[in-house]
C-alpha positions in Angstrom: -29.4 -11.1 6.9 -25.2 -10.4 6.3 -24.4 -7.1 6.8 -23.4 -7.4 3.4 -27.1 -8.2 2.1 -28.6 -6.1 4.5 -26.6 -3.3 3.0 -27.4 -4.1 -0.7 -31.2 -4.3 0.7 -30.3 -1.3 1.5 -29.4 0.3 -1.5 -31.8 -1.4 -3.5 -34.4 0.3 -1.7 -32.6 3.3 -1.9 -32.6 3.1 -5.5 -35.8 1.9 -5.9 -36.9 5.6 -4.1 -35.0 6.9 -6.1 -36.2 6.2 -9.8 -39.7 6.7 -8.4 -38.6 9.9 -7.7 -37.7 10.9 -11.2 -39.6 8.9 -13.3 -42.3 11.2 -11.3 -40.8 14.9 -11.8 -40.1 12.7 -15.6 -43.7 12.3 -16.5 -45.2 15.5 -15.3 -42.6 17.2 -17.4 -43.9 14.9 -20.0 -47.8 16.0 -19.5 -47.0 20.0 -20.1 -48.4 22.0 -23.4 -46.1 23.0 -25.8 -45.8 26.6 -23.6 -45.6 25.7 -19.8 -42.6 23.1 -21.6 -40.2 25.4 -24.0 -40.3 28.2 -20.7 -38.5 24.6 -18.3 -36.8 24.2 -21.0 -35.9 27.8 -22.0 -35.3 28.5 -17.9 -33.3 25.1 -17.5 -30.0 27.7 -16.7 -31.4 29.9 -14.0 -34.2 28.3 -12.1 -33.9 26.1 -9.1 -34.3 22.8 -8.3 -37.1 23.5 -5.2 -38.7 26.3 -8.3 -38.9 23.6 -11.2 -40.8 21.0 -8.8 -43.0 23.8 -7.0 -44.0 24.5 -11.0 -44.5 21.0 -12.2 -46.2 20.4 -9.3 -48.4 23.8 -10.0 -52.9 23.0 -10.9 -52.3 24.0 -14.7 -54.4 27.0 -14.7 -51.7 28.5 -11.8 -48.7 27.2 -13.8 -49.3 31.4 -16.2 -49.3 33.2 -12.2 -46.3 30.8 -11.0 -44.2 31.9 -14.9 -45.4 35.7 -13.7 -43.5 35.7 -10.4 -41.0 33.7 -11.3 -40.0 36.5 -13.5 -40.7 39.1 -11.5 -39.0 37.9 -8.3 -35.5 38.2 -10.8 -36.7 42.1 -12.2 -34.5 44.3 -10.9 -36.8 47.3 -10.7 -40.3 46.3 -9.7 -41.5 50.1 -10.7 -40.4 49.5 -14.6 -42.3 48.4 -16.6 -40.2 46.5 -18.6 -38.3 43.7 -16.8 -34.6 44.6 -17.7 -33.5 40.8 -16.2 -35.7 39.1 -18.1 -35.3 41.0 -21.7 -31.9 40.5 -22.0 -31.7 37.0 -20.6 -33.9 36.5 -23.9 -32.0 39.3 -26.2 -29.1 35.9 -24.9 -30.9 33.3 -26.2 -31.1 34.6 -29.2 -28.2 35.8 -29.4 -26.5 32.2 -29.0 -28.6 30.0 -31.6 -27.3 33.1 -34.1 -23.9 32.5 -33.0 -23.4 28.4 -32.6 -25.6 27.0 -34.7 -24.1 24.2 -36.2 -24.2 21.4 -33.2 -27.3 19.4 -34.4 -29.1 22.0 -31.8 -30.2 24.5 -30.7 -27.2 27.7 -30.2 -28.0 28.0 -26.0 -28.1 24.8 -25.9 -24.8 23.9 -25.8 -21.9 24.9 -23.9 -20.3 27.9 -25.8 -24.8 28.9 -25.5 -25.0 28.5 -22.2 -21.5 30.4 -21.2 -23.1 33.4 -22.8 -25.9 33.3 -21.9 -25.6 32.7 -17.8 -22.3 35.3 -18.5 -22.5 37.6 -21.4 -20.0 38.7 -24.2 -16.4 37.4 -23.4 -14.0 40.5 -23.0 -11.9 38.8 -25.9 -12.3 36.0 -27.4 -9.5 33.3 -29.3 -10.1 31.0 -31.6 -7.5 27.6 -32.6 -9.0 26.1 -35.7 -8.4 21.8 -35.8 -5.2 21.6 -37.3 -4.3 19.0 -40.0 -1.5 17.2 -38.1 -4.8 15.4 -35.4 -5.0 18.7 -33.3 -8.1 19.8 -31.9 -10.1 22.8 -32.0 -10.9 25.1 -29.4 -11.8 28.6 -28.1 -10.1 30.8 -24.8 -12.8 33.2 -23.7 -11.6 35.7 -21.6 -13.6 37.2 -18.6 -11.4 39.3 -16.9 -8.2 37.6 -16.4 -10.7 34.2 -16.2 -10.1 32.5 -19.3 -13.3 30.0 -20.1 -12.0 27.6 -22.0 -14.6 24.6 -24.8 -12.8 22.3 -27.1 -13.4 20.2 -30.6 -12.2 17.0 -29.9 -13.6 15.3 -32.4 -13.8 17.7 -34.6 -17.3 17.6 -35.5 -17.8 21.2 -34.8 -19.0 20.7 -31.3 -17.0 22.5 -28.4 -17.5 21.1 -24.7 -17.0 23.4 -21.7 -12.9 22.1 -20.3 -12.5 25.0 -17.7 -12.6 23.1 -14.4 -14.2 25.9 -12.3 -16.7 28.2 -14.6 -18.6 28.6 -11.9 -15.8 31.6 -10.8 -17.1 33.8 -12.9 -19.9 34.8 -10.4 -16.7 36.6 -9.0 -16.6 39.1 -11.6 -19.5 41.8 -11.7 -18.4 43.6 -14.3 -21.0 46.1 -14.9 -22.8 44.3 -18.2 -23.0 41.0 -15.9 -24.1 42.6 -12.3 -27.8 42.4 -13.1 -27.9 39.1 -14.1 -25.1 36.7 -12.2 -27.4 38.7 -9.2 -30.3 37.2 -10.2 -29.3 33.6 -10.5 -28.0 33.8 -7.1 -31.3 34.2 -6.5 -32.0 31.9 -8.6 -30.0 29.0 -6.6 -32.5 30.2 -2.9 -35.3 27.5 -1.5 -38.5 27.9 -3.8 -41.2 30.1 -2.6 -44.9 28.5 -2.9 -47.0 29.4 -5.8 -49.0 33.1 -4.5 -46.1 34.3 -2.1 -45.1 37.4 -3.0 -40.6 37.9 -2.5 -38.4 40.0 -1.6 -34.5 40.2 -2.6 -32.5 39.4 1.2 -30.5 42.7 2.0 -28.1 42.2 4.3 -26.4 43.9 6.7 -24.3 44.1 9.8 -25.1 46.6 11.8 -23.2 48.4 15.2 -24.2 51.6 18.4 -21.6 53.6 20.5 -22.6 55.4 22.5 -20.4 58.4 22.9 -21.2 60.4 25.4 -24.1 60.1 28.2 -26.1 62.3 30.6 -29.7 63.6 32.0 -30.6 65.4 29.6 -28.5 64.3 27.3 -27.3 61.4 24.5 -25.1 61.5 22.2 -24.3 58.0 20.4 -23.6 57.0 16.4 -25.1 53.8 14.4 -22.5 52.0 12.1 -23.9 49.9 8.9 -22.1 48.1 7.0 -23.3 46.1 3.4 -21.7 44.0 1.6 -21.4 45.5 -1.9 -22.5 42.0 -3.3 -25.6 42.0 -1.7 -26.7 45.2 -3.6 -28.8 45.6 -5.8 -27.9 48.7 -8.2 -29.0 50.5 -11.8 -26.5 51.8 -14.5 -26.5 55.3 -15.2 -24.6 56.2 -17.4 -21.4 55.3 -16.9 -22.0 54.5 -13.4 -23.9 51.9 -11.2 -25.8 53.6 -8.8 -28.6 53.4 -5.8 -30.0 55.1 -2.6 -30.3 53.4 1.4 -33.5 54.8 3.5 -32.2 54.2 6.7 -34.8 55.0 9.4 -34.2 54.8 13.1 -36.7 54.5 15.9 -35.2 54.9 19.8 -37.7 53.5 21.7 -37.9 53.3 25.8 -38.8 49.7 27.8 -42.5 50.6 27.3 -42.0 50.3 24.0 -42.6 54.1 23.4 -41.0 56.3 20.5 -38.2 58.8 22.6 -36.6 59.2 19.0 -36.5 59.1 15.5 -35.0 59.7 12.2 -34.5 59.1 8.2 -31.6 59.8 5.9 -30.5 58.5 2.8 -27.8 57.7 1.2 -26.7 57.3 -2.3 -24.1 54.7 -3.8 -22.3 56.0 -7.3 -19.4 53.4 -8.4 -17.8 53.6 -12.0 -18.4 50.3 -13.8 -14.7 49.7 -14.0 -14.7 50.4 -9.9 -17.6 47.2 -9.2 -15.3 44.3 -9.3 -12.6 45.5 -7.3 -15.1 46.1 -4.5 -17.2 42.6 -4.7 -15.8 40.9 -1.0 -16.1 44.5 0.9 -18.6 46.6 2.5 -20.8 49.6 1.6 -20.5 51.8 4.9 -23.4 54.0 6.5 -22.9 55.8 9.6 -26.3 57.8 11.3 -25.9 60.4 14.9 -27.5 59.9 17.4 -28.9 62.7 19.7 -31.4 62.8 21.8 -31.8 66.0 24.0 -33.7 66.5 26.9 -34.4 65.2 30.2 -38.0 64.5 29.5 -36.7 62.4 27.0 -33.3 60.9 27.8 -34.2 60.4 30.7 -36.2 57.8 29.5 -33.7 55.6 28.0 -32.4 53.1 30.7 -33.1 49.2 30.3 -34.8 47.7 28.3 -34.9 50.8 25.7 -33.8 49.1 21.9 -33.4 51.0 18.4 -34.7 49.7 15.7 -32.7 49.9 12.4 -33.9 49.5 8.8 -32.3 50.1 5.7 -33.9 50.2 2.0 -32.3 49.5 -1.2 -34.6 52.1 -2.7 -33.7 49.8 -6.4 -35.6 46.5 -6.3 -37.1 48.1 -2.2 -35.7 45.5 -0.8 -36.2 46.3 3.5 -34.5 44.8 6.3 -35.0 45.6 10.2 -32.1 45.5 12.8 -32.9 46.2 16.4 -31.0 47.0 19.0 -30.6 47.2 22.6 -29.3 50.7 24.0 -27.3 50.5 26.4 
């Protein structure tokens, strides 16, 4: 077989596999009952491909539980009986239906509806109607300094998104967008298996610096740095706030605890400052002081320091282990 025919044959096989896979998911979606079909349609903007496939493969009796988990993973405050993210998401769907009813489909399915749902009301909205001279109608929405352009080329009142990179909006963390954008980011991660309890990932770096070391005393300092865009914050009046719990445990080479501490660190920033903090780190410094020869003398080679941080908003928790040297 010639190289050209061989390549054509391979492409044909790949196309068949891809087509078969697409048909499979399409067939599963067609078999959904109205309630499950409505759920899958309504969450199209925030559900990942992995989550969608997991939902379609989930047995019908388990689908209500999967839906409950889907929303629970996006709840900014699991201790609250009201899921603020879910309530805001459906409020924006209703608002899109009210604002954009004239494109021959529900307002939340339009391009303008999609941007409204994902990023909220723009700070400014400029509307330019189509002129009689053959121009085109357009709307420009401003989120901070970032413009989002919609155009009506046909003059029928149907606006399409014309901005080249609306994903840049994810860098704008205005107060009213914060929780929704964070949840959208979480939605892009691989979906867990049905029945799995999911914790959002808290990311932080940690460093240890030993300042003084003697037979009867050790003084050190732990520094933890957390990216602001990985911190869950709750609205508290005109500010955004949360508290971190830092638990440190120092063990000797045998794994026996020698020293421990627990401290609380509150973050409170004005909503107007939040956007400027994205890309920067929140810094926590914790002193380590081990006194007494009976304890300091046990911290030789093999000693380790465990550092666990917990964001008390959302109960996210992660641990790092450092060699104590």
